[in-house]
C-alpha positions in Angstrom: -199.4 52.8 81.7 -196.0 53.5 81.4 -194.6 53.0 84.2 -196.9 49.6 84.2 -194.6 48.9 81.1 -190.8 48.9 82.6 -192.0 47.8 85.7 -193.7 44.5 83.4 -190.6 44.5 81.5 -188.5 43.7 84.6 -190.7 41.5 86.0 -190.3 39.3 82.9 -186.9 39.8 83.1 -185.5 38.9 85.7 -188.0 35.1 86.6 -186.1 34.7 83.1 -183.3 35.3 83.7 -183.7 33.9 87.1 -185.3 29.8 85.1 -182.5 30.6 83.0 -179.6 29.9 85.9 -182.0 27.1 87.5 -182.0 25.2 84.3 -178.3 25.8 84.1 -177.3 24.9 87.4 -179.8 21.4 86.9 -178.0 21.2 84.1 -174.7 20.6 85.8 -175.2 19.4 88.5 -176.5 16.2 86.3 -172.9 16.1 84.7 -171.5 16.2 87.4 -174.5 13.4 89.5 -173.1 11.3 85.6 -170.7 8.2 86.9 -167.3 8.1 85.7 -165.4 5.1 85.0 -162.0 6.0 84.8 -160.2 2.5 82.6 -157.4 1.8 79.3 -157.6 1.8 76.4 -155.2 -0.2 74.7 -154.2 -1.7 71.2 -151.1 -4.3 71.0 -152.0 -3.9 67.6 -148.5 -2.6 65.0 -151.1 -0.3 63.9 -152.7 3.3 65.2 -156.0 3.2 65.8 -158.6 6.1 65.1 -161.1 6.5 68.1 -164.4 9.2 67.6 -165.6 9.2 71.5 -168.2 12.9 70.8 -167.6 15.9 73.2 -164.4 14.3 74.0 -161.8 13.5 71.6 -161.2 11.6 68.7 -158.0 10.3 70.1 -155.4 7.9 67.9 -154.5 5.1 69.3 -150.7 4.3 68.7 -149.6 0.9 68.1 -148.8 -1.1 71.2 -150.2 1.5 73.6 -152.5 2.4 76.4 -154.2 5.2 76.9 -156.0 6.4 80.3 -159.8 7.5 80.0 -162.7 8.2 81.9 -165.9 8.1 80.6 -169.7 8.2 81.2 -171.7 5.2 81.6 -173.3 5.4 78.1 -170.5 7.1 76.8 -170.2 5.3 73.2 -167.0 4.9 71.4 -166.7 4.9 67.7 -164.4 3.5 65.2 -165.3 4.7 61.4 -164.9 1.7 57.9 -165.4 3.0 54.8 -166.8 6.8 55.4 -169.4 5.4 58.3 -169.4 5.5 61.9 -169.9 2.2 63.9 -169.6 1.8 66.9 -167.0 0.0 69.2 -167.9 0.2 72.8 -170.4 1.4 75.1 -169.9 2.6 78.5 -171.8 0.4 80.3 -171.1 -0.5 84.6 -169.1 -3.8 84.0 -166.6 -1.6 83.2 -164.7 -1.2 86.3 -161.9 1.1 87.6 -158.4 0.9 86.1 -160.3 -2.4 83.9 -157.8 -2.5 80.4 -160.1 -2.5 77.4 -158.3 -4.6 73.8 -159.0 -2.0 71.8 -157.3 -4.4 68.9 -159.3 -7.1 69.2 -162.5 -5.6 70.2 -162.4 -4.0 66.6 -161.6 -6.8 65.2 -165.2 -9.2 67.1 -166.9 -5.8 66.4 -166.1 -6.0 62.8 -166.8 -9.5 62.0 -169.9 -8.6 64.2 -171.3 -6.9 61.5 -170.1 -8.4 58.9 -167.6 -5.2 58.1 -164.2 -5.9 56.0 
């Protein structure tokens, strides 16, 4: 009886490990197949602009600067206003490789749309 228990435990452990490996490889493949776009976030204003890009970085766009980013379609870029987080832009297929997105102007527009000051 004890031998069967050990065999069952070994079989169960190998099946569990195999399933975890399959899930991990599927997860990696889905992340690699997500379409990514390389573009620039620019800031033509004289003020630094803090941004939030979950699972990527939290850059501060320096005044009169441009930063290259590579983001997946669907990735959201946020800004904060009075401690609350708002979507500035969601990466979609309208953004093409090498595009320059002027953040200071976009930020003014989004704040106006959201009724923020």
